[in-house]
N, C-alpha and C positions, 0 to 999 in steps of 0.2 A: 178805367173802362177801356177795354180792348177794342181793337178794330172789329172783332167778332160781334161786339155789342154796340158799336159806335152809332150806326144809323138809328137804332132803337131809342137811344137816349140823346141823340144829337142836339135836341132843343131843350133838354132838361136842365134845371138848375143844379147844378150840383156844386267824475281826482291820492346828531347822536353825540350824545355826549359820551366821551371815553372816561371810564372811572379811573382815578389815580389811586396808587397804593396808599392805604391809610396807616400802615405800620411805620414807625420811625426807624431810621438807620441806627441811632444809638441803642434802641431797645434790642434790635436784632443782634448787634455787635456784642452787647452785654451777655446775651444768652449764649453766644458761641464761646466767649471768654470763660463763662462759668463752667461749660462742659470741659474745657481744657484744664481746669483746676482740680479735676477729679483725682489725678495722681498725687496731688498735694494733700490729700487726706479728707476731702469732702465726703460727707456721709452718703451712702448709696441712695437713700430716699431723696435727698436733695438733688443728687445727680439725675434721678428719674424725673423729678419735677422740671429740672432745667431742660432735659432732653425733650420732654413733652411740650414744654413751651416753645422750644426751638422748632420742633416739627409742626406745631400749630401755626406759628408765624410764617414759616417757609411755605407751608401748604396754602395759606391764605394769599400770600404774595403770588404764588404760582397760579392760583385760581383767578386772581384779579388780572394778571397778565394775559391769560387765555381769554378772558372775557373781553378785555380791551382789544385784542387782536380780532376777535369775532365781530365786535362792533365796527372796527375799522373796515373789515371786508364788507359788512352789510351796509355801510353808509351810502355808497353809490347807488345801491338798489333802492334804499329808502328815499334818496333824493329823486330817483327816477319815478318812484311812485307818487311823490309829492308833485312832481311836474305833470304827471298824468292827471292827477286830480285837479290841477290848476288849468288844464287845457279847456278853452271855452267850447261849449256845446258838444263835448266828448263824453260827458257823463249825464245822460238824460234819464231822470227818474220817472219811469212809467211801470205799470205792472209787467212783471216778467224779467226785470233785470236792468242793467245799464249797458252803455256802449262797450265798456271794458269787459274783456272776456272773463267769465267766471266758470269755475269747475261745474257748478250746478245750473248753468244757464239753460233756460227752457224757452223756445220760441213762442210767439204769440199766435193765437188763432183769431182770425178776423172774419167778417162777413159783410156782404152787401146783398140786400133783398129788396124787391119792389115794395114801395111804401115808405122807404127811408129817404129823408129824415122827417117826413110828416108824422110818423108814428114810430115808437120804439118796439111795438108789438112784433114785427118781423124778426127782430134780434132775439127776443125772448122765445119765439117759436123755434127758430133755428137752434138756439142753445138747448132747448128741451129735447129736440130731435137728436142732436149729437151728444147730449148729456155733458156739455161743457159750456161754461159761460165765456162768450167771446171777449177778447181783450182789445180788439180794434173793431170799430164800426165805421164802415165806409159810406159816404154819400157824395153826391155831385152837386155843384152849385154853379150858377152863371153870373156874369157881370150884371149888377143891378140888384141882386138879391141880398137879403140880410143873413148874417150868421145865425143858424138855428140854435139859439141858446137853450131853449127848453129841451131839445133832443140831446144836446151836449151835456146838460145837467143830468139827464137820465142816464146817459152813458157813464158819467163820472160816478153816479150813485151805484151803478152796477160794476164798477171796477174796470171800465173800458175807456179807451182813448178815441176820440173822433178823428177820422181821416177825411179831410175835405179836399176833393179834387176839383179845383176851380177850372171850369171850361169856358174860355173866352169866346163863345160862339157868337157870331155876328158882330164881333168887335175887331178893330184893326190892331194887329200885334205891333205894327210900326207906331201906331198912335199910343199904345201902352208904353212902348220903349221911349217915346218922346215926352211922356208925362201927361198926356191928355186925360188920363183917367186917375190921376193922383188923388183927386178929391174922393172918388169912390173907394179906392183902396185904403185911404186914411180912415174913412168911416168904418169900413169892414175890419181894419186892424184894431180900431178902438173897441169894437164889439168882441173881438177875439181876446183882447187884453182884459176886458171887463169880466169875461168868463173865468179867467184866473187859473185854469188848469191846462195841462198839456193838450195841444192840438197838433196833429200832423197835417201839413198842408202841401199839396202838389199844385202845379200850375201848368196848363197847356200840355197835358201828358201825351205820351206816345208820339212825340214830335218827330221821331226818326222814321215814321211811317207817313204815307201819302193820303190816308183816309180822313184826316181832319184838316180844316182850312188853315190851321196854324202849323201844319207839318211839312214834311219834305216835299219839295217842288212847289209849295204854295208860299212859304216864307223862308227867307234865307236863314241858315243857322246863326249868322252874326246878329240879325235882327231879333231872332228868338232869344238869344242869350242876353241881349240888351234889355228886352222886356222882362225876362226872369229876374235879372239883377235889379231892375227898377222896382218890381213888386216887393222883393225881399228888403230892399233899402227903405221903402216907404213903411213897411211893417216895423222895422227896427227903429226908425226915427219916431214912430208913434209909441214906442215902448212895449210893443207886443213881443216880448222875449220868451213867451211860453210856447212858441211855435217850433216844431221840428220840420225842417224843410225837406220835402221828399221829391227828389228829381226822378221823375217816372218815365221810363223808356219802354218801348215794345221790345220783346225778345227777338223780333225779326231783324236780321242783319243784312238783308238783301236790298235795302233801300238807303235811307240817309245814314251817313257815317256818325256813329254814336259820339265819338270824341269831339266832333265839330259843335255839338250841342252842349258840351260841358261848360257850365258857367264859372267854375273855379271852386276850390275847396272852401273859400270864405263864404260862399253862398249856398252851400248844401250840407245837410246833416246825414241824411240817409239816401240810399239809392232804391228806387222801386222798379220792379220788372213785371210786366204784364205778359201772360202767355197761357195758352190752353192746350189740353190734350184733346184733339179733335179726330185723330186717326188711330186705328188699332196699333200702329207702330210707334205712337207717341210715348216718350218716356222722359224722365228728368234730364237725361244727358242730351238728347237731341232737341228738347224744348228750351232748357235753361242754361246748361253748363257752358256751351260755347259763348253765349252772351255774357255770362258772369266772368269768363276769362278775358273777354274784351274790356269789360268795365274795370277789371283789376289792373289793366295796363295804365290807367290814369287816376284811379282812386281806390282807397281801402275802406271807404265808409261802409257802415252796415248795409246789408242788402235785405230788402223786404219783397217777397212775392206779393205785389200789391193788388193783383187781380188775376185769379186763375180758377179753373174748374176742369172737370173731366166729363165729357159727353157720354151719353148712352152708347153711341155708335163707336166710341173709342174703347169700350169695355170698362165702364166706370168702376164697378165693384172690384174688378181685377187690378186696375191701375192705381187705385187710391193708396195702397201701401207704398208704391214706388214714389209718388209725389210727396207724401209726408216724410218718408225716409230721406228723400233728397234734401228737403229743408233742414232736417235734423243733421244729416251727415255733412252738409256744407256750412253748418253753424250760421244759418240765416236768421234774420230778426223775426221772421214769422211768415204766415200765409193768410191772405184774405180770399175767402171762397166766394165766388160769384154765384149766388144761389137763386138763379132765375131760369124759368122755363121758356125756351124759344123754339121756333119751328122753322124749317126750311133747309138750307144748305148745311154742309159740314160745319160752317162757322156759326150756325144758329141752331144749336141742339138743346135738349133738355139737360141743363146743368145742375138742377136741383138734386138734393139728397133725399128730401122728404118724398115719400111715396115709393121709394126703392129700398126695400128691407135689406137686401144683400149689401148694397152700397153703404147704408147706414151702419150695419154691423161691422163692415170693414173699416169705416171711418172711426167708429168708437174705439176699435182696437188699435188702429194705427196712430191715433192722436194722443196716446197716453204720455208721450214725451213732451207734449206741448203744455204751456202754462194754463 
């Protein structure tokens, strides 16, 4: 949830063996000796047989040698592939592919709409409008709430992965860092583990901005990092290994320094970026590219545009191809569309696609490269 939508939902729960020559030296030597006896009166037919045998054996040996050399060259690459497969949390099986780059990789389309996770109907309505089934379904939860297992089961039945942004509203981040809320997080982790399928979880998102009580100027980056590590550690100790940890930052670079909030590669699987097109001049380059470059200075984890949309005032229908092409062109994990109607300032526009035929037509055409 971005700062554009922050006040609205501030209290809401949300991875060779080399062949050896099989022909024996004595057999090959005998064939060569037989050819040399031709001048001593051996019959032409016999000579032809000997020469044929000689050629066959020599060709087989040459072929085996070439094969062995090829296998020797390929062995390091094979070992590298094996190492990649063995790397923990680097191959996450969810709809749309794995972390490792594939030639036919297609990013995921996700959605958030009002009414989630109380109902799955908003997801179905959005899917019907864009004529594509979402692969990620976003919801927000708060401390003290239960994991919405029924909603998650519906998501799994429709081929989607739940994305849970845990917002610690009204809770001390320092207290979380010290372990005061361990009992709650153990209980929540047990519920996530019992669900048994992949879940993407973010915690205290957009911390590099000042608009949330856990963000820049409110909580020090050091304390925030300790709290993040605490939550991840509790989940892992409870055996909730089906979680993809999404470190979610705002695309805004003018406030808290992103790197100061980085908890370390051992605690993160994906990077999430939240950002919107709210002005006519907004485009993928000036909204996301600069932030992606900063993130790439300290991690190469997959990037998901975890919350985004284009407002009517920004020229929604005209800008949709730019946003979706940006996700495809930068090989990002996917895009989660914030499908909510708001009113007010530039930061509170009508982000919905429904009810805007030109925008819907542009979206249906531009999202063909998505899973």
